[in-house]
C-alpha positions, 0 to 999 in steps of 0.5 A: 484467460491464461496468465502470461507472466511466467513466475520464473521470469519475475526478475525484480528491479525498478523503472527508476534509472540509476539504482544498483541491482543489489538494492533488489537482492533477495534470497534464492527463489524470491524477487522484488520489484518497486516502480514509480507511478507516472507523473499524473499519479504522483502522491496518489499511488504510493508505488507499485510492487511485485513480489515473487516466491518459488521453490520448497521454501515458499510453501507455508512461508510466513512474512510480517509487514508494518502497519500502513495505508491501504493497498490493492493486491492481486495474486497470480499462480499462488497457493492459499494466502491468509493474513492475520491483522491483530487477533483476526485472520483473513483467508483464504484470500481471493485473487484481488483484494483491498487491504484497508489501512492498518494500525498493527503489523500484518502476518502473512502466510503464503504458498508461492506465486506472484503478488502485484500491488499498489499503495493507496494514499489518502488522496487516492482514496478520496478519488477511487472509493466512495466509502470511508476508509475507516470502514476497511481499517484493519480489514481485508476484503475482495476488491470487487466489494470496494471498487466494483466488479467491472473495475476489478475484472478490468485490472485483473485481466490487464495484469494477466496479459503482462508478459514481463514484470516491467510491464506492470507499472504502465498497465496500472498507470493507464487504468488507474488514471482512467478510474480516478474521480475528480479531485476531492473538494478537501484535497488541499487539506488532505495533502497538507495533513499527509505531509504533517503526518510524515514529519518528525514530531509528536502527537499534538492534534491541536497543533496540527489542526492549527497548522491546517487552520481547521477545527479539531472536529473537522480534522478528525472527520477528514482523517477518519474518512480518508486515512481510516484512523483518528488524527491521534492514531495517525500521528502516533503510528507515524512517529513509531514507524519513523523511530522503529525503522531507524532501529530496524536499519541499524546493525544489531537493532538495539540502539534506541538513541535515534527514536523520535525525541517526542518520546518521553523515554524508551519505555514510552516507545516500547508501549507503542511497539506493543500497539503497532507491532504486537510485540517488542521491537527486538522480538519482531526483528529476530523473526525472518522477514525477507520481504520486509527487509527487501521492501524497506531497502528497495522502497526507500531507494525507488520511492524515497520513503521506507514505508508508505505510511511515511511517504509525503507529497512532493512540494513541487507536485501540487499542480499535477496531483490536482489535475484531472486525467484527460481520460478519466472515467466516472467514479464507480459505485459498487452498489449500482455499477452495471456499466463496464468502464471504457477500456483504454485500448480494446485492441491491447487489453483482452476480454475478462474471464467469466466469474469473479474470485470469491472469498473462501470460508 
């Protein structure tokens, strides 16, 4: 079916009241939008984002993004997209993709169009996907391979019917609430671990296991299954991102006095930069990163954290998070999925196009 959202009509902004328009300011030809999910998805979905790039400067544009948790993304009216994660390049990408959790920065080469996406917390992973998050770490795969072709086509078709970018959040809210499986039996521990990862501190795995009242082996199994990495790596990544973003957001970007005090010294921090950025912070910050710059600013204003890997569950939302949405559909198993997921309102969501996008050679 035809894509109804005109590229030039993506104006950016947010569904959160009270934020000044300059929070979403972008260079000419670009726009960015961040929206909060509905209450039922708080702490499950780490926010919705819409990016738009048009004009000559969008052709062959290179952007870099920080490592983090998993994302689902849809490209519309877009030229070829390729993404390098470390030494591996994925592309050209299909229209609907799952970006697995990452342990190093991403380098994306795009050619204009619209990108719509949402972040997947460990809690959401436990309710949307059957396979371990570790199976997808530092990888990008067609979304249909992970979520199933029916659910993927349903999401794609509904987004194609959006006429304005402010309709993206309610569309995704409705479908994702319907796709969620029941709360995982370990959801309380996953939630607590997410909060501990987001707090200031070092990488003492034994201390975290003690706070959770579980064994280090149990902690490792839970972290790998739902977060995609070992507890040690998750704690290191969070500590580095907290420290790097303090430097990144400081004019001049050369003051390392604000890095996490658990670092022994600056050289310790710089070694982590080699792991998580693939280069020094100064070299990374010298590159043109318009979408990352805007994302850090807008995301912090709308969602309370400058990057999704540092987003922690709200203290007051546990009852909401562990609730089962009233119209929840069964969890999808891509290997056996042959029955369409019920559509929330058949009168409003059009029939899907025939055929799913495939990954190019």
